[in-house]
matplotlib code that plots the C-alpha trace (Angstrom):
import matplotlib.pyplot as plt

x = [0.0, 1.3, 1.6, -0.1, 3.1, 5.5, 6.6, 5.9, 6.5, 3.4, 3.4, 6.9, 6.2, 7.2, 4.6, 2.7, -0.9, -1.8, -0.4, 3.0, 5.2, 8.5, 9.9, 9.7, 11.6, 14.3, 14.6, 14.9, 17.7, 19.5, 19.4, 20.8, 23.6, 24.4, 24.5, 26.7, 29.1, 29.2, 30.2, 33.3, 34.7, 33.8, 36.2, 33.5, 33.8, 32.1, 29.2, 28.6, 29.0, 26.4, 24.1, 24.4, 23.6, 20.6, 19.3, 19.9, 19.8, 17.4, 14.9, 13.9, 12.9, 11.1, 8.9, 7.6, 7.9, 4.3, 2.6, 4.7, 4.8, 8.3, 9.4, 11.8, 14.4, 14.1, 14.5, 17.5, 19.0, 18.5, 20.0, 23.2, 23.5, 22.8, 25.1, 27.9, 27.3, 27.6, 30.7, 32.2, 31.2, 32.9, 35.7, 35.0, 36.1, 33.4, 34.0, 32.1, 28.5, 25.5, 26.3, 29.2, 31.9, 31.6, 27.8, 27.4, 24.4, 23.0, 19.2, 17.7, 15.0, 12.6, 12.9, 12.3, 9.4, 7.8, 8.2, 6.7, 3.8, 3.0, 3.3, 0.9, -1.7, -1.4, -2.1, -5.0, -6.5, -6.8, -9.7, -13.1, -13.1, -12.9, -9.4, -10.5, -13.6, -11.5, -9.4]
y = [0.0, 3.5, 6.3, 9.5, 11.4, 9.3, 10.9, 8.8, 9.5, 9.9, 11.2, 12.6, 14.5, 13.6, 14.2, 12.9, 11.8, 15.1, 17.3, 18.1, 18.6, 19.5, 16.2, 17.3, 20.5, 18.4, 16.1, 19.2, 20.7, 17.4, 16.9, 20.4, 19.7, 16.3, 17.9, 20.8, 18.4, 15.9, 18.7, 19.4, 16.0, 15.7, 16.8, 18.7, 21.9, 24.9, 24.8, 21.1, 21.4, 24.2, 22.3, 19.1, 21.1, 22.6, 19.2, 17.6, 20.4, 22.9, 20.6, 19.0, 22.4, 23.3, 20.2, 21.1, 24.9, 25.8, 23.2, 23.3, 26.3, 27.7, 30.2, 33.0, 31.4, 28.1, 30.0, 31.8, 28.5, 27.0, 30.2, 29.7, 26.2, 27.1, 30.1, 28.0, 25.3, 27.9, 29.4, 25.9, 25.3, 28.4, 28.0, 31.4, 32.3, 32.8, 36.6, 37.3, 38.2, 36.2, 37.8, 35.7, 37.1, 36.7, 36.9, 33.5, 34.2, 31.7, 31.2, 32.1, 30.1, 33.1, 33.4, 29.7, 29.8, 32.7, 30.8, 27.6, 29.5, 31.3, 28.0, 26.4, 29.1, 29.0, 25.3, 25.8, 28.3, 25.5, 24.0, 25.5, 25.5, 27.9, 29.2, 30.3, 32.0, 33.9, 35.4]
z = [0.0, -0.9, 1.6, 0.4, 1.4, -0.7, -3.9, -7.1, -10.7, -12.9, -16.5, -16.1, -12.9, -9.3, -6.6, -3.7, -3.5, -1.8, -4.6, -3.2, -6.3, -4.4, -5.6, -9.2, -8.3, -6.6, -9.6, -11.9, -9.8, -9.6, -13.3, -13.8, -11.4, -13.0, -16.5, -15.3, -13.5, -16.4, -18.8, -16.6, -17.4, -21.1, -23.8, -25.8, -27.7, -25.9, -28.4, -27.8, -24.1, -23.9, -26.2, -24.0, -20.9, -22.6, -23.6, -20.2, -17.6, -19.1, -20.8, -17.4, -16.2, -19.5, -19.2, -15.7, -15.8, -16.8, -14.5, -11.3, -9.0, -8.7, -6.0, -6.7, -4.6, -6.5, -9.8, -8.5, -7.4, -10.9, -12.4, -10.5, -11.7, -15.3, -15.4, -13.9, -16.5, -19.3, -17.8, -17.6, -21.2, -22.4, -19.8, -18.2, -14.7, -12.0, -11.8, -15.1, -15.1, -16.5, -19.9, -21.2, -23.5, -27.3, -27.1, -25.5, -23.3, -20.9, -20.9, -17.6, -15.8, -15.7, -19.5, -20.0, -17.5, -19.5, -22.8, -21.3, -19.8, -23.1, -25.0, -22.5, -22.8, -26.6, -26.5, -24.2, -26.7, -29.3, -27.3, -26.7, -22.9, -19.9, -20.8, -24.3, -22.8, -20.3, -23.1]

ax = plt.figure().add_subplot(projection="3d")
ax.plot(x, y, z, "-o")
ax.set_aspect("equal")
plt.show()
């Protein structure tokens, strides 16, 4: 028998029977950390390293961004991981800002969240339901 407070995976999300989705947020952060750290040991070009991180670290957030509530602190925590991953990819010291030299900018969680929310609303508009009536 399952406990209502135990996190389980369902349709790609991790949550408990009572709606606590904090496990999904933990999984997203861990995937970002793992992707960041994996790129440190891989002999990839900067472009491939950044692309690999985007596919592994950022895509996990994109999948859940529109449907899971994220606090400002959680977004800032993800941003630190993402920025460090891009700095590692481009072999930049920690003293540089989010805007990396040579126009290599790191996507930020707030931007990805905005894109995911807009895409979600756009998809909702395809159906004749409450969301479409509100707009």
